[in-house]
C-alpha positions in Angstrom: 23.5 33.4 71.7 25.6 30.2 71.6 28.7 30.2 69.4 30.8 27.3 68.5 34.2 27.0 67.0 36.8 29.7 66.7 36.1 33.0 68.5 36.4 34.9 65.2 33.3 33.1 63.8 30.3 35.2 64.7 26.7 34.5 64.1 24.9 37.4 62.4 21.4 38.5 63.4 19.7 35.8 61.3 21.5 33.2 63.4 23.4 31.6 60.6 27.2 31.3 60.6 28.9 33.9 58.5 32.3 32.5 57.9 33.1 34.4 54.7 32.5 37.8 56.2 34.4 37.1 59.4 37.3 34.8 58.5 37.7 34.9 54.7 36.0 38.0 53.6 35.4 39.4 50.1 38.3 40.2 47.7 38.5 43.5 45.7 36.4 42.1 42.9 33.6 41.2 45.3 34.1 37.5 45.0 34.3 35.4 48.2 37.8 34.8 49.4 38.8 31.4 50.8 38.6 31.4 54.6 42.0 31.7 56.4 42.7 29.1 58.9 42.5 30.5 62.4 45.7 30.0 64.4 44.8 28.6 67.8 48.3 29.5 69.1 47.4 33.3 68.7 44.3 33.2 70.8 44.1 35.5 73.7 44.7 33.9 77.1 41.0 34.5 78.0 40.1 31.8 75.5 40.7 28.2 76.5 43.1 26.7 73.9 41.6 23.5 72.5 43.9 20.5 72.0 46.0 20.8 68.9 47.2 17.5 67.5 50.0 17.7 64.9 50.0 14.9 62.3 51.9 13.8 59.3 48.9 12.8 57.2 46.2 15.5 57.6 43.6 14.0 55.3 43.9 10.5 56.7 43.9 11.7 60.3 41.0 14.1 59.7 38.9 11.2 58.4 39.9 9.0 61.4 39.1 11.7 63.9 35.9 12.6 62.2 34.7 9.0 62.7 36.1 8.6 66.2 35.1 12.0 67.6 31.6 11.7 66.1 30.9 9.1 68.8 31.3 11.8 71.4 29.1 14.4 69.7 31.9 16.3 67.7 31.5 17.4 64.1 33.8 19.0 61.6 34.0 22.7 62.1 36.4 25.0 60.3 38.5 23.2 57.6 41.4 24.7 55.7 44.8 23.8 54.4 46.3 24.6 57.8 44.1 22.2 59.7 40.7 20.8 60.6 38.6 21.6 63.7 36.2 19.3 65.4 33.6 20.9 67.6 31.1 19.8 70.1 28.2 22.3 70.0 26.8 21.0 73.2 29.6 22.1 75.4 31.7 24.3 73.0 34.7 22.0 73.2 37.0 21.8 70.2 40.1 20.0 68.9 42.3 20.9 66.0 44.1 18.4 63.7 47.0 20.2 61.9 49.9 19.1 59.7 53.3 18.9 61.3 55.6 21.8 60.5 58.2 20.9 57.9 61.3 19.5 59.4 59.7 19.1 62.9 59.0 15.5 63.9 55.6 14.7 65.3 55.8 13.8 69.0 52.8 11.6 70.0 50.8 12.8 73.0 48.0 11.8 75.3 44.6 13.3 74.6 41.4 12.5 76.6 37.8 13.5 76.0 34.9 13.2 78.4 32.1 10.9 77.3 28.5 11.0 78.5 28.2 7.2 79.2 29.9 3.9 79.3 28.2 3.2 76.0 29.8 6.3 74.4 33.2 5.1 75.7 32.6 1.7 74.0 31.5 3.4 70.8 34.6 5.6 70.8 36.7 2.4 71.3 35.0 0.5 68.4 35.3 3.5 66.0 39.0 4.0 67.0 39.8 0.4 66.3 39.3 1.0 62.6 42.8 2.3 61.9 44.0 2.5 65.5 45.5 0.1 68.0 44.1 -1.1 71.3 45.9 0.4 74.3 43.3 -0.5 77.0 39.8 -1.9 76.4 36.8 0.0 77.9 36.4 -0.7 81.6 36.7 0.7 85.1 40.1 1.9 86.2 41.7 2.3 89.6 42.5 6.0 89.2 39.5 7.0 91.3 36.0 5.6 92.0 33.8 6.0 89.0 36.6 6.2 86.4 35.7 4.3 83.3 37.7 4.7 80.1 39.3 3.2 77.0 42.7 3.9 75.6 43.7 3.7 71.9 46.7 4.6 69.8 45.7 6.5 66.8 47.3 5.7 63.4 50.2 8.1 64.2 50.8 6.8 67.8 48.8 9.4 69.9 47.3 7.8 73.0 43.6 8.9 72.9 41.1 8.3 75.6 37.4 8.5 76.2 36.5 8.7 79.9 33.6 9.1 82.3 34.2 9.9 85.9 30.9 8.8 87.5 30.6 5.2 86.3 28.5 2.9 88.5 28.5 -0.8 87.8 
């Protein structure tokens, strides 16, 4: 049985995701309770921690990443006031976009995702241009044979990259 997203999200026997019973639950009156946002920093070491990008503008950056990550097969997973998760069901990969903690400045980072093809790298680049800044157009790089990537600065200054490692011209 394939699961995606946070390890607390289980699929019941009918195969449908049961978020309310596993994350949010039911309150005392029997009404559904809003799902709590899973905290990736509390995951057990046995679980790979997905990238966790802290941002100043959660809504704006969630819309940006939904468009950009969609080119690589990601879709919106868990969404709550504490963040938005984007999941790739094919390989189980995930990334979290979360608001910066109050009083803690956001430090831009470098985040890279594997693409399936040079066309996917170019699609990522084109989608990221809408709101982002070019930091390296799609093309082969000298890092190692077959490295083909693009680099963008997202609206908050993170260097984001889509890459393939087996490019053949």
